[in-house]
Each structure stands twice: as C-alpha cells, then as structure tokens.
C-alpha positions as CSV (number, residue, x, y, z in Angstrom):
1,M,0.0,0.0,0.0
2,N,1.4,3.4,-1.0
3,R,1.4,6.8,0.7
4,R,-1.7,8.0,-1.2
5,F,-3.8,5.2,0.1
6,F,-3.0,6.2,3.7
7,E,-3.6,9.9,2.8
8,R,-7.1,9.0,1.6
9,I,-7.8,7.2,4.8
10,Y,-6.5,10.0,6.9
11,N,-8.6,12.6,5.0
12,A,-11.7,10.5,5.4
13,F,-11.2,10.4,9.2
14,I,-10.7,14.2,9.2
15,L,-13.9,14.7,7.3
16,I,-15.9,12.4,9.6
17,G,-14.3,14.2,12.6
18,K,-15.4,17.6,11.3
19,K,-19.0,16.3,10.8
20,V,-19.1,15.0,14.4
21,V,-17.8,18.3,15.7
22,N,-20.4,20.3,13.8
23,M,-23.2,17.9,15.1
24,I,-22.0,18.5,18.7
25,K,-22.0,22.3,18.1
26,R,-25.6,22.2,16.8
27,T,-26.6,20.0,19.8
28,A,-24.9,22.4,22.2
29,K,-26.9,25.3,20.8
30,R,-30.1,23.4,21.3
31,I,-29.1,22.6,24.9
32,L,-28.4,26.3,25.6
33,V,-31.9,27.2,24.3
34,L,-33.4,24.6,26.6
35,A,-31.3,25.9,29.5
36,A,-32.6,29.4,29.0
37,D,-36.1,28.1,29.0
38,V,-35.5,26.2,32.2
39,K,-34.0,29.2,33.9
40,H,-37.0,31.3,33.0
41,R,-39.4,28.7,34.5
42,F,-37.2,28.5,37.6
43,D,-37.3,32.2,38.1
44,A,-41.1,32.2,37.8
45,H,-41.2,30.1,41.0
46,I,-42.9,27.1,39.6
47,N,-43.6,24.1,41.9
48,T,-40.9,22.3,43.9
49,R,-40.9,19.3,41.6
50,A,-40.3,21.5,38.6
51,K,-37.4,23.1,40.5
52,R,-35.8,19.7,41.0
53,I,-36.2,18.9,37.3
54,A,-34.8,22.3,36.4
55,V,-31.7,21.7,38.6
56,R,-31.1,18.3,37.1
57,T,-31.5,19.6,33.6
58,A,-29.1,22.5,34.4
59,G,-26.6,19.9,35.6
60,A,-27.0,17.9,32.4
61,V,-26.6,21.0,30.4
62,C,-23.3,21.8,32.2
63,A,-22.0,18.3,31.6
64,G,-22.9,18.4,28.0
65,A,-21.2,21.7,27.5
66,V,-18.0,20.4,29.2
67,I,-18.0,17.3,26.9
68,G,-18.6,19.5,23.9
69,C,-15.8,21.8,24.8
70,V,-13.4,18.9,25.3
71,V,-14.2,17.5,21.9
72,V,-13.8,20.9,20.2
73,V,-10.5,21.6,21.9
74,A,-9.2,18.1,21.0
75,S,-10.3,18.7,17.4
76,N,-8.5,22.0,17.3
77,K,-5.4,20.5,18.8
78,L,-5.4,17.8,16.2
79,R,-5.6,20.3,13.4
80,A,-2.8,22.4,15.1
81,E,-0.4,19.5,15.2
82,N,-1.2,18.2,11.7
83,G,-1.7,21.5,9.9
84,V,-1.5,21.6,6.1
85,G,-1.1,24.4,3.7
86,G,1.3,26.2,1.4
87,L,2.0,25.8,-2.3
88,E,-0.3,23.3,-4.1
89,T,0.4,21.7,-7.5
90,T,-1.2,18.8,-9.4
91,G,2.0,16.7,-8.8
92,V,5.1,16.5,-6.7
93,P,6.8,20.0,-6.6
94,E,10.0,20.1,-8.7
95,F,13.3,22.0,-8.7
96,T,15.5,22.5,-11.7
97,E,19.3,23.0,-11.7
98,D,19.1,26.8,-12.3
99,M,16.9,27.2,-9.2
100,L,19.3,25.3,-7.0
101,G,22.4,27.3,-8.0
102,K,25.9,25.9,-8.7
103,S,26.4,24.8,-5.1
104,G,23.2,22.8,-4.9
105,S,23.3,23.4,-1.1
106,E,20.0,25.3,-0.6
107,L,16.4,25.0,-1.7
108,D,15.7,28.4,-3.4
109,A,12.7,30.0,-4.9
110,A,10.2,27.4,-3.6
111,A,7.2,29.6,-4.7
112,S,8.3,29.4,-8.3
113,V,8.2,25.6,-8.4
114,L,5.7,24.1,-10.9
115,S,4.8,20.5,-11.5
116,K,5.7,19.3,-15.0
117,D,5.8,15.9,-16.7
118,T,9.5,15.7,-17.2
119,G,12.3,13.2,-16.5
120,K,10.6,10.2,-18.1
121,D,13.1,10.3,-21.0
122,G,16.2,10.1,-18.7
123,T,16.7,13.8,-18.1
124,L,17.7,15.0,-14.7
125,Y,15.4,17.0,-12.5
126,Y,14.7,17.4,-8.8
127,V,11.7,17.3,-6.6
128,T,11.5,18.5,-3.0
129,Y,10.5,16.5,0.0
130,R,9.8,17.6,3.6
131,V,11.0,15.3,6.3
132,K,8.3,14.0,8.6
133,Q,8.3,12.2,11.9
134,G,9.8,8.7,11.7
135,D,11.6,9.3,8.4
136,M,15.0,7.9,7.8
137,I,17.2,8.4,4.7
138,G,16.8,4.8,3.6
139,I,13.0,5.0,3.8
140,I,12.9,8.3,1.8
141,A,15.3,6.8,-0.8
142,D,13.1,3.7,-1.3
143,E,10.0,5.9,-1.7
144,F,11.6,7.8,-4.6
145,G,13.5,5.0,-6.2
146,V,17.0,6.4,-5.5
147,T,19.8,5.3,-3.1
148,Q,20.8,6.6,0.3
149,D,24.1,7.8,-1.3
150,T,22.0,10.0,-3.7
151,I,20.2,11.8,-1.0
152,I,23.3,12.2,1.2
153,S,25.4,13.6,-1.7
154,V,22.9,15.9,-3.3
155,N,21.9,17.5,0.0
156,G,25.4,17.7,1.4
157,I,24.5,15.7,4.5
158,R,27.4,15.3,6.9
159,Q,25.7,13.4,9.6
160,S,22.6,11.3,8.7
161,R,21.7,11.1,12.4
162,L,21.0,14.8,12.5
163,L,18.1,14.6,9.9
164,Q,15.4,17.0,11.2
165,V,11.6,16.9,11.0
166,G,10.5,19.7,8.7
167,Q,13.8,19.8,6.8
168,Y,13.6,20.0,3.0
169,L,15.5,17.6,0.8
170,K,16.2,17.7,-2.9
171,I,15.5,14.4,-4.6
172,P,16.8,13.8,-8.1
173,S,14.9,11.8,-10.7
174,M,17.6,9.1,-10.8
175,P,20.1,7.5,-8.5
176,G,23.7,8.9,-8.5
177,V,26.0,11.3,-6.7
178,L,27.4,14.8,-7.2
179,Y,31.0,15.2,-8.3
180,T,33.1,18.4,-8.3
181,V,35.8,18.4,-10.9
182,K,39.1,18.5,-9.1
183,N,41.6,19.1,-11.9
184,D,41.5,20.9,-15.2
185,G,41.6,18.4,-18.1
186,E,39.2,15.8,-16.6
187,T,36.5,14.5,-19.0
188,A,33.2,12.7,-18.8
189,E,35.0,9.5,-19.7
190,T,37.6,9.8,-17.0
191,I,35.0,10.6,-14.3
192,A,32.8,7.7,-15.5
193,D,35.7,5.4,-15.3
194,K,36.4,6.4,-11.8
195,Y,32.9,5.6,-10.7
196,E,32.6,2.6,-13.0
197,V,29.4,3.9,-14.7
198,S,28.3,4.6,-18.3
199,A,30.2,7.5,-19.9
200,D,27.4,8.0,-22.4
201,K,24.8,8.3,-19.8
202,F,26.9,10.6,-17.7
203,A,27.6,12.9,-20.7
204,K,23.9,12.9,-21.7
205,V,22.6,13.8,-18.2
206,N,25.0,16.7,-17.9
207,G,24.7,17.9,-21.5
208,L,28.4,17.2,-22.3
209,K,30.5,15.5,-24.9
210,K,32.4,12.5,-23.7
211,D,35.8,13.9,-24.6
212,A,35.0,17.5,-23.6
213,V,37.7,19.0,-21.3
214,L,36.2,20.1,-18.0
215,D,37.3,23.0,-15.8
216,S,38.1,22.4,-12.1
217,G,35.3,23.4,-9.8
218,M,32.4,22.3,-12.0
219,T,29.7,20.3,-10.2
220,L,28.2,17.4,-12.1
221,F,25.7,14.6,-11.5
222,V,27.1,11.1,-11.9
223,P,24.2,8.8,-12.6
224,D,24.3,5.4,-10.9
225,A,27.4,6.3,-8.9
226,Q,27.9,5.5,-5.2
227,L,29.9,7.1,-2.4
228,D,33.0,5.3,-1.3
229,W,32.3,3.1,1.8
230,V,34.5,5.3,4.1
231,T,32.5,8.4,3.3
232,R,29.2,6.5,3.8
233,Q,30.3,5.1,7.1
234,E,31.5,8.6,8.3
235,I,28.1,10.2,7.5
236,N,26.1,7.4,9.0
237,G,28.3,7.4,12.1
238,D,29.3,3.8,11.8
239,L,33.0,4.2,11.0
240,F,34.5,3.1,14.3
241,I,33.5,0.4,16.8
242,R,33.8,1.3,20.5
243,P,37.3,0.3,21.8
244,V,36.0,-1.3,25.0
245,K,33.3,-4.0,24.7
246,V,32.1,-3.8,28.3
247,R,29.8,-1.3,30.0
248,Y,31.5,1.9,30.8
249,W,30.7,5.4,32.0
250,M,31.7,8.4,29.8
251,S,33.3,10.4,32.5
252,S,34.3,13.3,30.2
253,P,33.0,14.1,26.7
254,Y,34.8,15.7,23.8
255,G,35.0,19.5,23.8
256,W,35.3,22.4,26.3
257,R,35.2,21.5,30.0
258,Q,36.4,22.6,33.4
259,S,39.8,21.0,33.9
260,P,39.7,18.4,36.8
261,F,43.3,19.3,37.5
262,T,43.5,23.2,37.3
263,G,39.8,24.2,37.4
264,Q,40.4,26.3,34.3
265,R,38.4,26.1,31.1
266,S,40.2,23.7,28.7
267,F,39.5,21.7,25.6
268,H,39.3,17.9,25.9
269,T,40.5,16.3,22.7
270,G,38.7,12.9,23.1
271,I,36.3,11.0,25.3
272,D,37.0,9.3,28.6
273,M,35.5,5.9,29.0
274,A,35.7,4.9,32.7
275,C,35.8,1.2,33.4
276,P,37.9,-1.2,35.6
277,I,41.7,-1.5,35.3
278,G,42.7,-4.4,33.1
279,T,39.6,-4.1,30.8
280,S,40.6,-5.1,27.3
281,V,41.0,-2.3,24.7
282,Y,40.5,-3.1,21.0
283,A,41.4,-1.2,17.8
284,A,38.4,0.9,16.8
285,L,39.1,0.4,13.1
286,A,41.5,-1.8,11.0
287,G,44.8,-0.1,10.6
288,Q,48.5,-0.2,11.5
289,V,50.1,0.7,14.8
290,S,52.2,3.8,14.1
291,S,53.5,4.4,17.6
292,T,53.4,3.3,21.2
293,G,55.0,4.8,24.3
294,Y,54.6,6.8,27.5
295,N,54.2,10.5,28.2
296,E,53.2,12.6,31.2
297,T,49.7,13.4,29.8
298,Y,48.5,10.1,28.3
299,G,50.7,7.8,30.3
300,N,51.0,4.5,28.3
301,Y,49.5,5.2,24.9
302,I,49.0,3.7,21.4
303,I,48.4,5.4,18.1
304,V,46.9,3.5,15.2
305,S,46.9,4.9,11.6
306,H,43.8,4.1,9.4
307,H,42.8,4.9,5.8
308,S,41.5,8.3,4.6
309,G,43.7,10.3,7.0
310,Y,42.3,8.9,10.2
311,K,44.3,8.1,13.4
312,T,43.1,6.9,16.8
313,L,44.9,7.4,20.2
314,Y,44.3,5.2,23.2
315,G,45.7,6.6,26.5
316,H,46.2,5.9,30.2
317,L,46.8,2.2,29.5
318,S,48.0,-0.2,32.1
319,A,49.5,-2.5,29.4
320,I,50.4,-2.2,25.7
321,L,50.0,-5.4,23.8
322,V,51.1,-4.3,20.3
323,V,54.2,-3.0,18.6
324,P,54.7,-0.3,16.0
325,G,54.2,-1.5,12.4
326,Q,51.8,-4.2,13.5
327,N,48.6,-4.6,11.5
328,V,45.4,-4.7,13.6
329,D,41.7,-5.0,13.1
330,T,38.6,-4.6,15.3
331,S,39.2,-8.0,16.9
332,T,42.8,-7.2,17.9
333,R,43.3,-6.6,21.7
334,I,45.8,-3.8,21.7
335,G,46.0,-2.9,25.4
336,K,44.4,-2.8,28.8
337,V,42.6,0.1,30.6
338,G,44.7,1.8,33.2
339,N,45.4,4.9,35.3
340,T,48.7,6.1,34.0
341,G,49.7,9.6,33.2
342,L,47.6,12.6,34.0
343,S,44.5,10.8,35.3
344,T,42.1,10.9,38.3
345,G,41.1,7.2,38.0
346,P,40.9,4.1,35.8
347,H,39.6,5.0,32.3
348,L,40.5,4.9,28.6
349,H,41.1,8.2,26.8
350,F,40.1,7.8,23.2
351,T,40.9,10.4,20.5
352,V,40.1,10.4,16.8
353,F,42.2,12.5,14.4
354,K,41.2,13.4,10.8
355,S,44.0,14.8,8.7
356,G,45.8,15.9,11.9
357,K,42.9,17.5,13.6
358,T,40.8,16.0,16.4
359,V,37.1,15.3,15.8
360,N,34.3,14.2,18.1
361,P,34.4,10.4,18.3
362,L,30.7,10.2,19.2
363,G,29.8,11.2,15.7
364,L,31.7,8.2,14.2
365,L,31.1,5.4,16.7
366,K,28.6,2.6,16.0
C-alpha cells in the first residue's frame, strides 16, 4: 500500500471528525436554548418538583457543555499538530538545476516551483521532500527509487543522524551522486571510469560531450554512482567500533570542560571511558600501529593509523599489547585500561584524528 492510500484514509477520518464536531456544536446550541427556558421557569417560582427537574436539567446542560468543549478543543489540537497548507500543485513539486544554483546546497525559490511531466526520457530534474516524523534516509530513498548515497550527496548531508523533521531535501529523478571536478583536463570518460558507470549516460545527463575537457570546480551529477564506503560510514556514524566491549561510563565528553586538574576552562580532545583497570582495549578500526610509548599526559598510549587520514589514540593504559608496524583490526586486543599519566582514576582516553585535527568520536562510533 502506498502513501496516497493512507492519505485518503487520513482525509476520510478528518472529514468524519469535522462532521461529528459540527453535530456537537448544533446540539450544544439546542441545549443552551433549553437551559434558557428552564432558567425562565425556575425564576417564575414554579412548583418544587419543577425546581428539582430544572436543577437536574441544568446539571446535564453543564456536563454536555463540558464534553462538547473537550471534543472541540481536541479537534482544534489535532488540526494544530497536523496543519496543512502552502503551495499546491497537481503533482510533486520540482526543482531544476538553475533554481538550485551551482552549489546545490539550498532550496531556493520554492514559490516558483511548478509541476511538470519531465524526466521520463532520462533527463535529470529534482523534486522536494519535507522530512516528517519517523523518516530515515533509507525510507525516503526507497520511496523515490534512489539510493541513500544519492540523498546524502545531493543534499550535502554530513551526519545522517541529524536529519530533522521539517527539513527540506532535494531528490533527483535518478540515483547517483554529485561530483566536483578537481583538476583541469578531466573529461566525462575519466570521471565515469572512476565511478565505473556509463560515460554515455553521464555525458547525456550533464549535456556534455564525452571527450570535452572540463574546468576544475564544475559540479556534475554522476548517474548510478555510489559514495565510497568510508564516506558513507562517516556520514552514517558507523566508521569506528567502541574500543571497549564492556559497560563503561563516559566520565568526560569531547570539547570544552572545566579541567579536573586546574579548574580552568580547557578543551578535551577525546572522550574518557571509565571502566575497571585491566579491561581489554580493541582497535576501533582496522589499521597499522604507528607508535606506542609513554608521556606525562596520556601515560601509556597507542596510536593506530587508518585509511583516509584517520588516526586513533588510546591513552592511560595499564599495558600495551602491540608494537609499531603491527597490522590490527577490530578483533585485535591492543592494550588494557589503566590509570597512568595525568589521570584521576581508571579509564580509557580515546581520541580520533582526521588529517591531523581532532574530531568528536561520538559522531563516528557505531
């Protein structure tokens, strides 16, 4: 069952709800008229039995009014939380390349979007989609017949976990990724070879000749291409495993903190994972041990070099179980948790470097 089927069901329930609310409002008006008549009779000092009837009727009126108000308020709340409106077209709104600009990083000129019957002949066009509660990139990709890589690349998503409800996404009419020409002299053929896709299709989609020389800085769409697995893992936050496989307490996160040693504001370059001395420490990603040793800050430490400019540091160890030059993977036990160096108690200090700069490990851990 597709989304339109559920939309029809939803609209039917809304219509029925409105009819029920209108019926309650009409009934409430009639009750108010009856209440006014009862009050008039009461004021005229009719007999005691009538007074009792009037009092009971007045109570029923109050109860009915309260119930009616609750239903009306609930109905208004439902409409407030599920409000609809804005630009309407006969189809899915669409963006073209010139509306997006060269960077393709923003959704511009939404009011100028018109629905057209294009793209069926293999041309590239974009539609817009607003993220709703419960959406994930994979679900959205399946809905539009593209890949997760496509949505990530076209929208410049750096962390898929930060997808926000209400966020607008560009969805192209075919799967693929964006590519920015890095060097003068590249051609459609060389780029297609790099991604192992059809050069003819790549050239056609971008309106190029296969052997045309391209200028650096040009942004092109590579149909059927995929992101390399490292980039995908980075964005999905699944690049590294946690270096300790037991329960731990994160005693200090990455970033600015009050130093536990000086009391001054200082920047903490990793995360501290507090757990018992002797707990096994594993490589967070396959790589090669680049150095081991001891210093006053990290005590016993290990640094492992990985692909794509990544390095990881493991500090305050009680034991080092590897040597420089050794190849390791995520099943390799490289050391044991300790309390060496500048430390207030047993824990593992874990730092991730990307091209020489520290990054927050929490954005990359499975």
